[in-house]
mmCIF file of the C-alpha atoms, coordinates in Angstrom:
data_MODEL
# 
_entry.id   MODEL 
# 
loop_
_atom_site.group_PDB 
_atom_site.id 
_atom_site.type_symbol 
_atom_site.label_atom_id 
_atom_site.label_alt_id 
_atom_site.label_comp_id 
_atom_site.label_asym_id 
_atom_site.label_entity_id 
_atom_site.label_seq_id 
_atom_site.pdbx_PDB_ins_code 
_atom_site.Cartn_x 
_atom_site.Cartn_y 
_atom_site.Cartn_z 
_atom_site.occupancy 
_atom_site.B_iso_or_equiv 
_atom_site.pdbx_formal_charge 
_atom_site.auth_seq_id 
_atom_site.auth_comp_id 
_atom_site.auth_asym_id 
_atom_site.auth_atom_id 
_atom_site.pdbx_PDB_model_num 
ATOM 1   C CA . UNK A 1 1   ? 0.000   0.000   0.000   1.00 0.00 ? 1   UNK A CA 1 
ATOM 2   C CA . UNK A 1 2   ? 2.810   2.398   0.887   1.00 0.00 ? 2   UNK A CA 1 
ATOM 3   C CA . UNK A 1 3   ? 5.742   2.585   -1.492  1.00 0.00 ? 3   UNK A CA 1 
ATOM 4   C CA . UNK A 1 4   ? 7.383   5.497   0.258   1.00 0.00 ? 4   UNK A CA 1 
ATOM 5   C CA . UNK A 1 5   ? 10.445  5.648   2.495   1.00 0.00 ? 5   UNK A CA 1 
ATOM 6   C CA . UNK A 1 6   ? 8.727   7.923   4.973   1.00 0.00 ? 6   UNK A CA 1 
ATOM 7   C CA . UNK A 1 7   ? 5.384   6.153   5.117   1.00 0.00 ? 7   UNK A CA 1 
ATOM 8   C CA . UNK A 1 8   ? 6.102   4.291   8.377   1.00 0.00 ? 8   UNK A CA 1 
ATOM 9   C CA . UNK A 1 9   ? 4.496   7.060   10.420  1.00 0.00 ? 9   UNK A CA 1 
ATOM 10  C CA . UNK A 1 10  ? 1.315   6.741   8.383   1.00 0.00 ? 10  UNK A CA 1 
ATOM 11  C CA . UNK A 1 11  ? 1.229   2.975   8.837   1.00 0.00 ? 11  UNK A CA 1 
ATOM 12  C CA . UNK A 1 12  ? 1.794   3.339   12.581  1.00 0.00 ? 12  UNK A CA 1 
ATOM 13  C CA . UNK A 1 13  ? -1.035  5.878   12.820  1.00 0.00 ? 13  UNK A CA 1 
ATOM 14  C CA . UNK A 1 14  ? -3.399  3.599   10.924  1.00 0.00 ? 14  UNK A CA 1 
ATOM 15  C CA . UNK A 1 15  ? -2.497  0.653   13.160  1.00 0.00 ? 15  UNK A CA 1 
ATOM 16  C CA . UNK A 1 16  ? -3.090  2.777   16.258  1.00 0.00 ? 16  UNK A CA 1 
ATOM 17  C CA . UNK A 1 17  ? -6.416  3.971   14.878  1.00 0.00 ? 17  UNK A CA 1 
ATOM 18  C CA . UNK A 1 18  ? -7.561  0.437   14.094  1.00 0.00 ? 18  UNK A CA 1 
ATOM 19  C CA . UNK A 1 19  ? -6.518  -0.710  17.562  1.00 0.00 ? 19  UNK A CA 1 
ATOM 20  C CA . UNK A 1 20  ? -8.678  2.004   19.142  1.00 0.00 ? 20  UNK A CA 1 
ATOM 21  C CA . UNK A 1 21  ? -11.716 0.864   17.131  1.00 0.00 ? 21  UNK A CA 1 
ATOM 22  C CA . UNK A 1 22  ? -11.057 -2.734  18.128  1.00 0.00 ? 22  UNK A CA 1 
ATOM 23  C CA . UNK A 1 23  ? -10.681 -1.843  21.807  1.00 0.00 ? 23  UNK A CA 1 
ATOM 24  C CA . UNK A 1 24  ? -13.843 0.251   21.686  1.00 0.00 ? 24  UNK A CA 1 
ATOM 25  C CA . UNK A 1 25  ? -15.924 -2.654  20.406  1.00 0.00 ? 25  UNK A CA 1 
ATOM 26  C CA . UNK A 1 26  ? -14.613 -4.904  23.190  1.00 0.00 ? 26  UNK A CA 1 
ATOM 27  C CA . UNK A 1 27  ? -15.444 -2.295  25.828  1.00 0.00 ? 27  UNK A CA 1 
ATOM 28  C CA . UNK A 1 28  ? -18.930 -1.995  24.362  1.00 0.00 ? 28  UNK A CA 1 
ATOM 29  C CA . UNK A 1 29  ? -19.383 -5.751  24.692  1.00 0.00 ? 29  UNK A CA 1 
ATOM 30  C CA . UNK A 1 30  ? -18.166 -5.647  28.281  1.00 0.00 ? 30  UNK A CA 1 
ATOM 31  C CA . UNK A 1 31  ? -20.458 -2.692  29.017  1.00 0.00 ? 31  UNK A CA 1 
ATOM 32  C CA . UNK A 1 32  ? -23.573 -4.466  27.770  1.00 0.00 ? 32  UNK A CA 1 
ATOM 33  C CA . UNK A 1 33  ? -22.640 -7.554  29.770  1.00 0.00 ? 33  UNK A CA 1 
ATOM 34  C CA . UNK A 1 34  ? -22.147 -5.514  32.939  1.00 0.00 ? 34  UNK A CA 1 
ATOM 35  C CA . UNK A 1 35  ? -25.472 -3.728  32.422  1.00 0.00 ? 35  UNK A CA 1 
ATOM 36  C CA . UNK A 1 36  ? -27.315 -7.020  31.975  1.00 0.00 ? 36  UNK A CA 1 
ATOM 37  C CA . UNK A 1 37  ? -25.677 -8.458  35.080  1.00 0.00 ? 37  UNK A CA 1 
ATOM 38  C CA . UNK A 1 38  ? -26.356 -5.359  37.161  1.00 0.00 ? 38  UNK A CA 1 
ATOM 39  C CA . UNK A 1 39  ? -22.680 -4.531  37.679  1.00 0.00 ? 39  UNK A CA 1 
ATOM 40  C CA . UNK A 1 40  ? -23.241 -0.791  37.855  1.00 0.00 ? 40  UNK A CA 1 
ATOM 41  C CA . UNK A 1 41  ? -19.741 0.264   38.885  1.00 0.00 ? 41  UNK A CA 1 
ATOM 42  C CA . UNK A 1 42  ? -18.091 -1.755  36.143  1.00 0.00 ? 42  UNK A CA 1 
ATOM 43  C CA . UNK A 1 43  ? -20.654 -0.476  33.645  1.00 0.00 ? 43  UNK A CA 1 
ATOM 44  C CA . UNK A 1 44  ? -19.808 3.135   34.515  1.00 0.00 ? 44  UNK A CA 1 
ATOM 45  C CA . UNK A 1 45  ? -16.109 2.353   34.095  1.00 0.00 ? 45  UNK A CA 1 
ATOM 46  C CA . UNK A 1 46  ? -16.907 0.963   30.647  1.00 0.00 ? 46  UNK A CA 1 
ATOM 47  C CA . UNK A 1 47  ? -18.720 4.181   29.752  1.00 0.00 ? 47  UNK A CA 1 
ATOM 48  C CA . UNK A 1 48  ? -15.746 6.319   30.750  1.00 0.00 ? 48  UNK A CA 1 
ATOM 49  C CA . UNK A 1 49  ? -13.251 4.088   28.946  1.00 0.00 ? 49  UNK A CA 1 
ATOM 50  C CA . UNK A 1 50  ? -15.306 3.973   25.758  1.00 0.00 ? 50  UNK A CA 1 
ATOM 51  C CA . UNK A 1 51  ? -15.756 7.745   25.802  1.00 0.00 ? 51  UNK A CA 1 
ATOM 52  C CA . UNK A 1 52  ? -11.975 8.201   26.104  1.00 0.00 ? 52  UNK A CA 1 
ATOM 53  C CA . UNK A 1 53  ? -11.293 5.711   23.309  1.00 0.00 ? 53  UNK A CA 1 
ATOM 54  C CA . UNK A 1 54  ? -13.772 7.491   21.050  1.00 0.00 ? 54  UNK A CA 1 
ATOM 55  C CA . UNK A 1 55  ? -12.060 10.818  21.682  1.00 0.00 ? 55  UNK A CA 1 
ATOM 56  C CA . UNK A 1 56  ? -8.643  9.286   20.976  1.00 0.00 ? 56  UNK A CA 1 
ATOM 57  C CA . UNK A 1 57  ? -9.943  7.756   17.742  1.00 0.00 ? 57  UNK A CA 1 
ATOM 58  C CA . UNK A 1 58  ? -11.268 11.126  16.577  1.00 0.00 ? 58  UNK A CA 1 
ATOM 59  C CA . UNK A 1 59  ? -7.895  12.730  17.251  1.00 0.00 ? 59  UNK A CA 1 
ATOM 60  C CA . UNK A 1 60  ? -6.058  9.920   15.488  1.00 0.00 ? 60  UNK A CA 1 
ATOM 61  C CA . UNK A 1 61  ? -8.340  10.193  12.464  1.00 0.00 ? 61  UNK A CA 1 
ATOM 62  C CA . UNK A 1 62  ? -7.576  13.907  12.132  1.00 0.00 ? 62  UNK A CA 1 
ATOM 63  C CA . UNK A 1 63  ? -3.856  13.144  12.358  1.00 0.00 ? 63  UNK A CA 1 
ATOM 64  C CA . UNK A 1 64  ? -4.212  10.585  9.595   1.00 0.00 ? 64  UNK A CA 1 
ATOM 65  C CA . UNK A 1 65  ? -6.113  12.993  7.386   1.00 0.00 ? 65  UNK A CA 1 
ATOM 66  C CA . UNK A 1 66  ? -3.434  15.629  7.908   1.00 0.00 ? 66  UNK A CA 1 
ATOM 67  C CA . UNK A 1 67  ? -0.617  13.222  7.058   1.00 0.00 ? 67  UNK A CA 1 
ATOM 68  C CA . UNK A 1 68  ? -2.333  11.994  3.890   1.00 0.00 ? 68  UNK A CA 1 
ATOM 69  C CA . UNK A 1 69  ? -2.781  15.531  2.606   1.00 0.00 ? 69  UNK A CA 1 
ATOM 70  C CA . UNK A 1 70  ? 0.414   17.223  3.763   1.00 0.00 ? 70  UNK A CA 1 
ATOM 71  C CA . UNK A 1 71  ? 2.661   14.387  2.582   1.00 0.00 ? 71  UNK A CA 1 
ATOM 72  C CA . UNK A 1 72  ? 0.645   13.869  -0.622  1.00 0.00 ? 72  UNK A CA 1 
ATOM 73  C CA . UNK A 1 73  ? 0.490   10.144  0.045   1.00 0.00 ? 73  UNK A CA 1 
ATOM 74  C CA . UNK A 1 74  ? -1.615  7.874   -2.160  1.00 0.00 ? 74  UNK A CA 1 
ATOM 75  C CA . UNK A 1 75  ? -3.548  10.584  -4.031  1.00 0.00 ? 75  UNK A CA 1 
ATOM 76  C CA . UNK A 1 76  ? -5.252  7.935   -6.173  1.00 0.00 ? 76  UNK A CA 1 
ATOM 77  C CA . UNK A 1 77  ? -6.503  6.081   -3.074  1.00 0.00 ? 77  UNK A CA 1 
ATOM 78  C CA . UNK A 1 78  ? -6.956  8.981   -0.677  1.00 0.00 ? 78  UNK A CA 1 
ATOM 79  C CA . UNK A 1 79  ? -10.700 9.454   -1.195  1.00 0.00 ? 79  UNK A CA 1 
ATOM 80  C CA . UNK A 1 80  ? -11.538 5.818   -0.482  1.00 0.00 ? 80  UNK A CA 1 
ATOM 81  C CA . UNK A 1 81  ? -9.177  5.669   2.489   1.00 0.00 ? 81  UNK A CA 1 
ATOM 82  C CA . UNK A 1 82  ? -10.637 8.789   4.077   1.00 0.00 ? 82  UNK A CA 1 
ATOM 83  C CA . UNK A 1 83  ? -14.148 7.432   3.581   1.00 0.00 ? 83  UNK A CA 1 
ATOM 84  C CA . UNK A 1 84  ? -13.093 4.169   5.225   1.00 0.00 ? 84  UNK A CA 1 
ATOM 85  C CA . UNK A 1 85  ? -11.644 6.104   8.173   1.00 0.00 ? 85  UNK A CA 1 
ATOM 86  C CA . UNK A 1 86  ? -14.980 7.904   8.538   1.00 0.00 ? 86  UNK A CA 1 
ATOM 87  C CA . UNK A 1 87  ? -16.917 4.636   8.564   1.00 0.00 ? 87  UNK A CA 1 
ATOM 88  C CA . UNK A 1 88  ? -14.543 3.033   11.060  1.00 0.00 ? 88  UNK A CA 1 
ATOM 89  C CA . UNK A 1 89  ? -14.669 6.074   13.308  1.00 0.00 ? 89  UNK A CA 1 
ATOM 90  C CA . UNK A 1 90  ? -18.456 5.993   13.116  1.00 0.00 ? 90  UNK A CA 1 
ATOM 91  C CA . UNK A 1 91  ? -18.384 2.503   14.623  1.00 0.00 ? 91  UNK A CA 1 
ATOM 92  C CA . UNK A 1 92  ? -16.726 3.594   17.864  1.00 0.00 ? 92  UNK A CA 1 
ATOM 93  C CA . UNK A 1 93  ? -18.817 6.776   18.048  1.00 0.00 ? 93  UNK A CA 1 
ATOM 94  C CA . UNK A 1 94  ? -21.971 4.707   17.634  1.00 0.00 ? 94  UNK A CA 1 
ATOM 95  C CA . UNK A 1 95  ? -20.821 2.184   20.240  1.00 0.00 ? 95  UNK A CA 1 
ATOM 96  C CA . UNK A 1 96  ? -20.235 5.028   22.690  1.00 0.00 ? 96  UNK A CA 1 
ATOM 97  C CA . UNK A 1 97  ? -23.584 6.720   22.075  1.00 0.00 ? 97  UNK A CA 1 
ATOM 98  C CA . UNK A 1 98  ? -25.500 3.436   22.209  1.00 0.00 ? 98  UNK A CA 1 
ATOM 99  C CA . UNK A 1 99  ? -23.904 2.418   25.498  1.00 0.00 ? 99  UNK A CA 1 
ATOM 100 C CA . UNK A 1 100 ? -24.769 5.839   26.909  1.00 0.00 ? 100 UNK A CA 1 
ATOM 101 C CA . UNK A 1 101 ? -28.404 5.191   25.954  1.00 0.00 ? 101 UNK A CA 1 
ATOM 102 C CA . UNK A 1 102 ? -28.408 2.276   28.406  1.00 0.00 ? 102 UNK A CA 1 
ATOM 103 C CA . UNK A 1 103 ? -27.204 4.683   31.089  1.00 0.00 ? 103 UNK A CA 1 
ATOM 104 C CA . UNK A 1 104 ? -29.715 7.416   30.207  1.00 0.00 ? 104 UNK A CA 1 
ATOM 105 C CA . UNK A 1 105 ? -32.880 5.370   29.669  1.00 0.00 ? 105 UNK A CA 1 
ATOM 106 C CA . UNK A 1 106 ? -32.151 2.439   32.020  1.00 0.00 ? 106 UNK A CA 1 
ATOM 107 C CA . UNK A 1 107 ? -34.224 -0.119  30.076  1.00 0.00 ? 107 UNK A CA 1 
ATOM 108 C CA . UNK A 1 108 ? -35.847 -2.959  31.985  1.00 0.00 ? 108 UNK A CA 1 
ATOM 109 C CA . UNK A 1 109 ? -34.504 -6.185  30.509  1.00 0.00 ? 109 UNK A CA 1 
ATOM 110 C CA . UNK A 1 110 ? -35.962 -9.500  31.739  1.00 0.00 ? 110 UNK A CA 1 
ATOM 111 C CA . UNK A 1 111 ? -33.240 -11.861 32.858  1.00 0.00 ? 111 UNK A CA 1 
ATOM 112 C CA . UNK A 1 112 ? -34.450 -14.535 30.425  1.00 0.00 ? 112 UNK A CA 1 
ATOM 113 C CA . UNK A 1 113 ? -33.241 -12.304 27.573  1.00 0.00 ? 113 UNK A CA 1 
ATOM 114 C CA . UNK A 1 114 ? -29.736 -11.874 28.969  1.00 0.00 ? 114 UNK A CA 1 
ATOM 115 C CA . UNK A 1 115 ? -28.249 -14.846 27.156  1.00 0.00 ? 115 UNK A CA 1 
ATOM 116 C CA . UNK A 1 116 ? -29.640 -13.850 23.748  1.00 0.00 ? 116 UNK A CA 1 
ATOM 117 C CA . UNK A 1 117 ? -28.656 -10.199 24.129  1.00 0.00 ? 117 UNK A CA 1 
ATOM 118 C CA . UNK A 1 118 ? -25.159 -11.214 25.222  1.00 0.00 ? 118 UNK A CA 1 
ATOM 119 C CA . UNK A 1 119 ? -24.872 -13.446 22.159  1.00 0.00 ? 119 UNK A CA 1 
ATOM 120 C CA . UNK A 1 120 ? -26.169 -10.641 19.933  1.00 0.00 ? 120 UNK A CA 1 
ATOM 121 C CA . UNK A 1 121 ? -23.526 -8.306  21.336  1.00 0.00 ? 121 UNK A CA 1 
ATOM 122 C CA . UNK A 1 122 ? -20.825 -10.897 20.683  1.00 0.00 ? 122 UNK A CA 1 
ATOM 123 C CA . UNK A 1 123 ? -21.928 -11.329 17.070  1.00 0.00 ? 123 UNK A CA 1 
ATOM 124 C CA . UNK A 1 124 ? -21.836 -7.585  16.449  1.00 0.00 ? 124 UNK A CA 1 
ATOM 125 C CA . UNK A 1 125 ? -18.378 -7.351  18.012  1.00 0.00 ? 125 UNK A CA 1 
ATOM 126 C CA . UNK A 1 126 ? -17.177 -10.355 16.000  1.00 0.00 ? 126 UNK A CA 1 
ATOM 127 C CA . UNK A 1 127 ? -18.235 -8.550  12.819  1.00 0.00 ? 127 UNK A CA 1 
ATOM 128 C CA . UNK A 1 128 ? -16.228 -5.480  13.860  1.00 0.00 ? 128 UNK A CA 1 
ATOM 129 C CA . UNK A 1 129 ? -13.216 -7.614  14.790  1.00 0.00 ? 129 UNK A CA 1 
ATOM 130 C CA . UNK A 1 130 ? -13.286 -9.272  11.362  1.00 0.00 ? 130 UNK A CA 1 
ATOM 131 C CA . UNK A 1 131 ? -13.522 -5.853  9.727   1.00 0.00 ? 131 UNK A CA 1 
ATOM 132 C CA . UNK A 1 132 ? -10.437 -4.675  11.620  1.00 0.00 ? 132 UNK A CA 1 
ATOM 133 C CA . UNK A 1 133 ? -8.525  -7.776  10.476  1.00 0.00 ? 133 UNK A CA 1 
ATOM 134 C CA . UNK A 1 134 ? -9.602  -7.062  6.893   1.00 0.00 ? 134 UNK A CA 1 
ATOM 135 C CA . UNK A 1 135 ? -8.478  -3.438  7.137   1.00 0.00 ? 135 UNK A CA 1 
ATOM 136 C CA . UNK A 1 136 ? -5.083  -4.545  8.425   1.00 0.00 ? 136 UNK A CA 1 
ATOM 137 C CA . UNK A 1 137 ? -4.815  -7.080  5.615   1.00 0.00 ? 137 UNK A CA 1 
ATOM 138 C CA . UNK A 1 138 ? -5.527  -4.314  3.115   1.00 0.00 ? 138 UNK A CA 1 
ATOM 139 C CA . UNK A 1 139 ? -2.355  -2.553  4.242   1.00 0.00 ? 139 UNK A CA 1 
ATOM 140 C CA . UNK A 1 140 ? -0.079  -5.469  3.442   1.00 0.00 ? 140 UNK A CA 1 
ATOM 141 C CA . UNK A 1 141 ? -1.863  -8.287  1.637   1.00 0.00 ? 141 UNK A CA 1 
ATOM 142 C CA . UNK A 1 142 ? -5.011  -7.193  -0.216  1.00 0.00 ? 142 UNK A CA 1 
ATOM 143 C CA . UNK A 1 143 ? -5.495  -10.671 -1.666  1.00 0.00 ? 143 UNK A CA 1 
ATOM 144 C CA . UNK A 1 144 ? -6.432  -11.924 1.820   1.00 0.00 ? 144 UNK A CA 1 
ATOM 145 C CA . UNK A 1 145 ? -9.047  -9.224  2.451   1.00 0.00 ? 145 UNK A CA 1 
ATOM 146 C CA . UNK A 1 146 ? -11.879 -11.243 0.902   1.00 0.00 ? 146 UNK A CA 1 
ATOM 147 C CA . UNK A 1 147 ? -11.594 -14.036 3.460   1.00 0.00 ? 147 UNK A CA 1 
ATOM 148 C CA . UNK A 1 148 ? -11.856 -11.621 6.398   1.00 0.00 ? 148 UNK A CA 1 
ATOM 149 C CA . UNK A 1 149 ? -14.747 -9.735  4.813   1.00 0.00 ? 149 UNK A CA 1 
ATOM 150 C CA . UNK A 1 150 ? -16.623 -13.021 4.433   1.00 0.00 ? 150 UNK A CA 1 
ATOM 151 C CA . UNK A 1 151 ? -16.582 -13.264 8.223   1.00 0.00 ? 151 UNK A CA 1 
ATOM 152 C CA . UNK A 1 152 ? -18.003 -9.748  8.571   1.00 0.00 ? 152 UNK A CA 1 
ATOM 153 C CA . UNK A 1 153 ? -20.986 -10.696 6.412   1.00 0.00 ? 153 UNK A CA 1 
ATOM 154 C CA . UNK A 1 154 ? -21.419 -14.009 8.192   1.00 0.00 ? 154 UNK A CA 1 
ATOM 155 C CA . UNK A 1 155 ? -21.554 -12.432 11.646  1.00 0.00 ? 155 UNK A CA 1 
ATOM 156 C CA . UNK A 1 156 ? -23.773 -9.588  10.457  1.00 0.00 ? 156 UNK A CA 1 
ATOM 157 C CA . UNK A 1 157 ? -26.245 -12.070 8.994   1.00 0.00 ? 157 UNK A CA 1 
ATOM 158 C CA . UNK A 1 158 ? -26.276 -14.100 12.213  1.00 0.00 ? 158 UNK A CA 1 
ATOM 159 C CA . UNK A 1 159 ? -26.817 -10.909 14.219  1.00 0.00 ? 159 UNK A CA 1 
ATOM 160 C CA . UNK A 1 160 ? -29.792 -9.980  12.033  1.00 0.00 ? 160 UNK A CA 1 
ATOM 161 C CA . UNK A 1 161 ? -31.367 -13.391 12.545  1.00 0.00 ? 161 UNK A CA 1 
ATOM 162 C CA . UNK A 1 162 ? -30.845 -13.369 16.301  1.00 0.00 ? 162 UNK A CA 1 
ATOM 163 C CA . UNK A 1 163 ? -32.159 -9.803  16.629  1.00 0.00 ? 163 UNK A CA 1 
ATOM 164 C CA . UNK A 1 164 ? -35.318 -10.791 14.740  1.00 0.00 ? 164 UNK A CA 1 
ATOM 165 C CA . UNK A 1 165 ? -35.710 -13.800 17.038  1.00 0.00 ? 165 UNK A CA 1 
ATOM 166 C CA . UNK A 1 166 ? -35.377 -11.613 20.141  1.00 0.00 ? 166 UNK A CA 1 
ATOM 167 C CA . UNK A 1 167 ? -37.971 -9.140  18.865  1.00 0.00 ? 167 UNK A CA 1 
ATOM 168 C CA . UNK A 1 168 ? -40.361 -11.946 17.963  1.00 0.00 ? 168 UNK A CA 1 
ATOM 169 C CA . UNK A 1 169 ? -39.937 -13.450 21.405  1.00 0.00 ? 169 UNK A CA 1 
ATOM 170 C CA . UNK A 1 170 ? -40.556 -10.103 23.123  1.00 0.00 ? 170 UNK A CA 1 
ATOM 171 C CA . UNK A 1 171 ? -43.737 -9.326  21.195  1.00 0.00 ? 171 UNK A CA 1 
ATOM 172 C CA . UNK A 1 172 ? -45.200 -12.823 20.931  1.00 0.00 ? 172 UNK A CA 1 
ATOM 173 C CA . UNK A 1 173 ? -44.014 -14.808 23.955  1.00 0.00 ? 173 UNK A CA 1 
ATOM 174 C CA . UNK A 1 174 ? -43.844 -12.284 26.801  1.00 0.00 ? 174 UNK A CA 1 
ATOM 175 C CA . UNK A 1 175 ? -47.407 -11.217 27.576  1.00 0.00 ? 175 UNK A CA 1 
ATOM 176 C CA . UNK A 1 176 ? -46.351 -10.066 31.053  1.00 0.00 ? 176 UNK A CA 1 
ATOM 177 C CA . UNK A 1 177 ? -44.548 -7.078  29.538  1.00 0.00 ? 177 UNK A CA 1 
ATOM 178 C CA . UNK A 1 178 ? -46.237 -3.761  28.875  1.00 0.00 ? 178 UNK A CA 1 
ATOM 179 C CA . UNK A 1 179 ? -46.339 -2.632  25.263  1.00 0.00 ? 179 UNK A CA 1 
ATOM 180 C CA . UNK A 1 180 ? -44.072 0.292   26.160  1.00 0.00 ? 180 UNK A CA 1 
ATOM 181 C CA . UNK A 1 181 ? -41.548 -2.164  27.628  1.00 0.00 ? 181 UNK A CA 1 
ATOM 182 C CA . UNK A 1 182 ? -41.675 -4.244  24.459  1.00 0.00 ? 182 UNK A CA 1 
ATOM 183 C CA . UNK A 1 183 ? -40.991 -1.198  22.323  1.00 0.00 ? 183 UNK A CA 1 
ATOM 184 C CA . UNK A 1 184 ? -38.102 -0.294  24.603  1.00 0.00 ? 184 UNK A CA 1 
ATOM 185 C CA . UNK A 1 185 ? -36.599 -3.764  24.278  1.00 0.00 ? 185 UNK A CA 1 
ATOM 186 C CA . UNK A 1 186 ? -36.907 -3.622  20.492  1.00 0.00 ? 186 UNK A CA 1 
ATOM 187 C CA . UNK A 1 187 ? -35.164 -0.259  20.533  1.00 0.00 ? 187 UNK A CA 1 
ATOM 188 C CA . UNK A 1 188 ? -32.219 -1.520  22.593  1.00 0.00 ? 188 UNK A CA 1 
ATOM 189 C CA . UNK A 1 189 ? -31.943 -4.702  20.569  1.00 0.00 ? 189 UNK A CA 1 
ATOM 190 C CA . UNK A 1 190 ? -31.477 -2.411  17.588  1.00 0.00 ? 190 UNK A CA 1 
ATOM 191 C CA . UNK A 1 191 ? -28.782 -0.463  19.480  1.00 0.00 ? 191 UNK A CA 1 
ATOM 192 C CA . UNK A 1 192 ? -26.748 -3.657  19.669  1.00 0.00 ? 192 UNK A CA 1 
ATOM 193 C CA . UNK A 1 193 ? -27.570 -5.081  16.254  1.00 0.00 ? 193 UNK A CA 1 
ATOM 194 C CA . UNK A 1 194 ? -26.838 -1.887  14.329  1.00 0.00 ? 194 UNK A CA 1 
ATOM 195 C CA . UNK A 1 195 ? -23.105 -2.097  15.039  1.00 0.00 ? 195 UNK A CA 1 
ATOM 196 C CA . UNK A 1 196 ? -22.876 -5.153  12.804  1.00 0.00 ? 196 UNK A CA 1 
ATOM 197 C CA . UNK A 1 197 ? -24.822 -3.284  10.100  1.00 0.00 ? 197 UNK A CA 1 
ATOM 198 C CA . UNK A 1 198 ? -22.329 -0.409  10.207  1.00 0.00 ? 198 UNK A CA 1 
ATOM 199 C CA . UNK A 1 199 ? -19.466 -2.908  10.055  1.00 0.00 ? 199 UNK A CA 1 
ATOM 200 C CA . UNK A 1 200 ? -21.050 -4.403  6.947   1.00 0.00 ? 200 UNK A CA 1 
ATOM 201 C CA . UNK A 1 201 ? -21.240 -0.975  5.296   1.00 0.00 ? 201 UNK A CA 1 
ATOM 202 C CA . UNK A 1 202 ? -17.537 -0.457  5.935   1.00 0.00 ? 202 UNK A CA 1 
ATOM 203 C CA . UNK A 1 203 ? -16.861 -3.971  4.615   1.00 0.00 ? 203 UNK A CA 1 
ATOM 204 C CA . UNK A 1 204 ? -18.660 -3.130  1.363   1.00 0.00 ? 204 UNK A CA 1 
ATOM 205 C CA . UNK A 1 205 ? -16.341 -0.169  0.833   1.00 0.00 ? 205 UNK A CA 1 
ATOM 206 C CA . UNK A 1 206 ? -13.240 -2.147  1.796   1.00 0.00 ? 206 UNK A CA 1 
ATOM 207 C CA . UNK A 1 207 ? -14.206 -4.886  -0.652  1.00 0.00 ? 207 UNK A CA 1 
ATOM 208 C CA . UNK A 1 208 ? -14.256 -2.369  -3.495  1.00 0.00 ? 208 UNK A CA 1 
ATOM 209 C CA . UNK A 1 209 ? -10.951 -0.871  -2.325  1.00 0.00 ? 209 UNK A CA 1 
ATOM 210 C CA . UNK A 1 210 ? -9.308  -4.298  -2.297  1.00 0.00 ? 210 UNK A CA 1 
ATOM 211 C CA . UNK A 1 211 ? -10.510 -5.019  -5.831  1.00 0.00 ? 211 UNK A CA 1 
ATOM 212 C CA . UNK A 1 212 ? -9.044  -1.720  -7.038  1.00 0.00 ? 212 UNK A CA 1 
ATOM 213 C CA . UNK A 1 213 ? -5.664  -2.669  -5.567  1.00 0.00 ? 213 UNK A CA 1 
ATOM 214 C CA . UNK A 1 214 ? -5.550  -6.105  -7.166  1.00 0.00 ? 214 UNK A CA 1 
ATOM 215 C CA . UNK A 1 215 ? -6.469  -5.170  -10.725 1.00 0.00 ? 215 UNK A CA 1 
# 
């Protein structure tokens, strides 16, 4: 990707940026788990950590943008790369805002849904993790990107199916819940599921970028 003697700084910045996105998704997963288990103190720590990671990622993205322009690196690829940075940064921003929604609205979640919501969170995070691996592969070995992107789509599809199952269960098999509670549960299921959707959008762009590099 970088055929320049002085491109090491750019590569290091990209690696640091990707690491922040990866860490943010893991903190999001831990935050949802702690909320479901009622571990309030740990949940609040997750909120603070994720907020800090999001801020660091924003700073790192601006540094990357500055380096790409000031050093005139990869002018033919710059537009796609900057768009990919935006989509990746959106993932950690969305994870932060969605976790804060748990803190602000304090949804009531029946304990019998904990296992499914934990699994849904894991699937969304797996899709992000696969996306990060694909982005790293793009830097050095674009031919291997396709395999990693396949995992993104696989996990996103599984997340969609599980989210639909959770919603169906809430609305059809839990008559003890108020309608307002059911709507709330659907809303927070979407908060978790949507991270895999955003990862898929970034994967679509990365797939096109990889094709451009191999032709």
